[in-house]
C-alpha positions as CSV (number, residue, x, y, z in Angstrom):
1,X,13.9,-23.3,-10.7
2,X,15.2,-19.5,-10.8
3,X,13.5,-17.3,-8.4
4,X,11.1,-14.7,-10.1
5,X,12.9,-11.4,-10.3
6,X,9.8,-9.4,-9.6
7,X,9.1,-11.5,-6.3
8,X,12.8,-10.9,-5.4
9,X,12.4,-7.2,-5.9
10,X,9.3,-6.9,-4.0
11,X,10.8,-8.7,-0.9
12,X,14.0,-7.1,-1.0
13,X,14.6,-4.2,1.5
14,X,16.3,-1.3,-0.3
15,X,15.9,1.1,2.7
16,X,19.6,1.5,3.3
17,X,20.2,2.3,-0.4
18,X,17.5,4.9,-0.5
19,X,18.5,6.5,2.7
20,X,22.0,6.9,1.4
21,X,20.9,8.0,-2.0
22,X,19.5,11.3,-0.3
23,X,22.9,12.3,0.4
24,X,24.1,11.6,-3.2
25,X,21.2,13.8,-4.4
26,X,22.2,16.5,-1.9
27,X,25.7,16.4,-3.2
28,X,24.5,16.7,-6.8
29,X,22.4,19.7,-5.7
30,X,25.4,21.3,-4.0
31,X,27.4,20.9,-7.4
32,X,24.3,22.5,-9.2
33,X,24.5,25.7,-6.9
34,X,28.2,25.9,-7.1
35,X,28.2,25.8,-11.0
36,X,25.0,27.6,-11.2
37,X,23.6,25.2,-13.7
38,X,20.9,22.4,-13.8
39,X,21.4,18.7,-13.4
40,X,22.2,18.4,-17.1
41,X,25.1,21.0,-16.9
42,X,23.0,23.7,-18.6
43,X,23.8,27.2,-17.1
44,X,21.0,28.9,-15.3
45,X,20.2,32.3,-17.1
46,X,22.2,35.1,-15.6
47,X,20.5,37.6,-13.2
48,X,19.3,40.8,-14.5
49,X,21.6,43.9,-13.6
50,X,18.6,45.3,-11.6
51,X,18.5,42.0,-9.6
52,X,22.1,42.0,-8.9
53,X,21.8,45.7,-7.6
54,X,18.8,44.8,-5.4
55,X,20.5,41.6,-4.0
56,X,23.9,43.1,-3.8
57,X,25.5,40.0,-5.4
58,X,25.3,38.0,-8.6
59,X,24.7,34.3,-7.0
60,X,21.7,32.9,-8.8
61,X,18.9,31.4,-6.8
62,X,20.6,32.6,-3.4
63,X,18.9,35.4,-1.6
64,X,18.2,34.1,1.9
65,X,19.8,30.7,1.3
66,X,16.6,28.8,2.3
67,X,16.2,27.2,-1.1
68,X,19.7,26.0,-1.3
69,X,19.7,24.8,2.3
70,X,16.5,22.9,1.5
71,X,18.0,20.9,-1.3
72,X,21.5,20.4,0.3
73,X,20.8,19.6,3.8
74,X,19.0,16.2,4.1
75,X,18.1,16.9,7.7
76,X,17.8,20.7,7.3
77,X,14.9,23.2,7.4
78,X,12.6,23.1,4.4
79,X,14.0,19.8,3.1
80,X,11.4,17.1,2.4
81,X,12.4,13.5,2.2
82,X,10.6,10.2,2.9
83,X,11.9,6.9,2.1
84,X,10.8,3.3,2.8
85,X,12.0,-0.1,1.4
86,X,10.9,0.6,-2.0
87,X,10.5,4.4,-2.6
88,X,12.1,7.8,-2.0
89,X,10.5,11.2,-2.3
90,X,13.0,14.1,-2.1
91,X,12.6,17.7,-2.5
92,X,12.1,21.3,-1.0
93,X,9.3,22.6,1.1
94,X,10.4,26.1,0.4
95,X,7.2,27.7,-1.1
96,X,8.9,29.2,-4.1
97,X,11.0,26.2,-5.0
98,X,8.8,25.1,-7.8
99,X,8.5,28.7,-9.4
100,X,12.1,28.2,-10.7
101,X,11.3,25.1,-12.7
102,X,9.6,27.0,-15.5
103,X,9.9,30.3,-17.1
104,X,7.1,32.8,-16.6
105,X,6.8,36.2,-18.1
106,X,10.4,37.9,-18.1
107,X,11.6,35.3,-15.4
108,X,13.8,32.5,-16.9
109,X,13.6,28.9,-15.7
110,X,16.3,28.0,-13.4
111,X,15.5,24.4,-12.6
112,X,16.7,22.8,-9.4
113,X,14.6,19.6,-9.3
114,X,15.5,16.2,-10.9
115,X,18.7,14.2,-10.9
116,X,21.2,13.6,-13.5
117,X,21.3,10.4,-15.7
118,X,24.7,9.6,-14.4
119,X,23.6,9.7,-10.7
120,X,20.5,7.5,-11.6
121,X,22.7,5.1,-13.3
122,X,25.1,4.8,-10.5
123,X,21.9,4.3,-8.2
124,X,20.5,1.8,-10.5
125,X,23.9,-0.3,-10.5
126,X,23.6,-0.5,-6.6
127,X,19.9,-1.5,-6.8
128,X,20.9,-4.2,-9.3
129,X,23.7,-5.4,-7.2
130,X,21.5,-5.5,-4.2
131,X,18.9,-7.5,-6.2
132,X,21.4,-10.0,-7.5
133,X,22.7,-10.5,-3.9
134,X,19.1,-11.4,-2.9
135,X,18.7,-13.5,-6.0
136,X,21.7,-15.5,-5.1
137,X,20.6,-16.0,-1.5
138,X,17.2,-17.4,-3.1
139,X,19.2,-19.7,-5.3
140,X,21.3,-21.1,-2.3
141,X,17.7,-22.2,-0.8
142,X,16.9,-24.1,-3.8
143,X,17.4,-27.9,-3.4
144,X,17.4,-28.9,-7.1
145,X,21.1,-29.6,-8.0
146,X,20.6,-29.1,-11.6
147,X,20.0,-25.3,-11.1
148,X,23.6,-25.0,-9.8
149,X,24.8,-25.8,-13.3
150,X,23.3,-22.7,-14.6
151,X,25.2,-19.5,-14.0
152,X,23.8,-16.1,-13.5
153,X,24.7,-13.8,-16.3
154,X,27.4,-11.2,-15.3
155,X,26.1,-7.7,-14.5
156,X,28.4,-5.9,-17.0
157,X,27.2,-7.8,-20.3
158,X,24.0,-5.8,-20.8
159,X,21.8,-8.1,-18.8
160,X,18.8,-6.1,-17.6
161,X,16.4,-6.9,-14.7
162,X,13.1,-5.3,-14.8
163,X,12.6,-3.6,-11.4
164,X,8.9,-2.7,-11.6
165,X,8.2,-1.8,-8.1
166,X,11.3,0.5,-7.6
167,X,11.6,3.0,-10.4
168,X,7.9,3.9,-10.7
169,X,8.1,5.7,-7.3
170,X,11.6,6.7,-6.8
171,X,11.5,10.3,-7.8
172,X,8.5,12.0,-6.7
173,X,8.4,15.7,-5.5
174,X,5.7,16.6,-3.0
175,X,5.8,20.3,-3.0
176,X,3.0,22.4,-1.3
């Protein structure tokens, strides 16, 4: 008998993947600030001339550097991240971080939260590989020799595992 995928997912420890994923998120945030655009590559609205004069530079979303640091430095001041074997919460504790997500009055939206579809797909591939590794371990424990004649489908042929206990909680922002 093949192991139940949901059971394998539930007992698999993804802590190392989630811990490492924080650095991938931070790297993507650094690229956003460098390109002054959101995770989809949409440029942030330019600063008003009056804002540039007040700040003395035209770098968007950087005045003190607190917001940028909170999103780029995984262990830095203002960064919030928690993870366990099946979930990751990542974001900023800077009080005004959420303000930039939506337009308000004459202030345009300059989103910094979220992750790109490409980064999520990369992470999903790693989770799938880890899950398949654990499924293979489960198969090795099966005593029924008829199971050994049934190969697992390759990852790259469109085979999809449903990972119910991971992706529902992977990307939560808990901002004050």
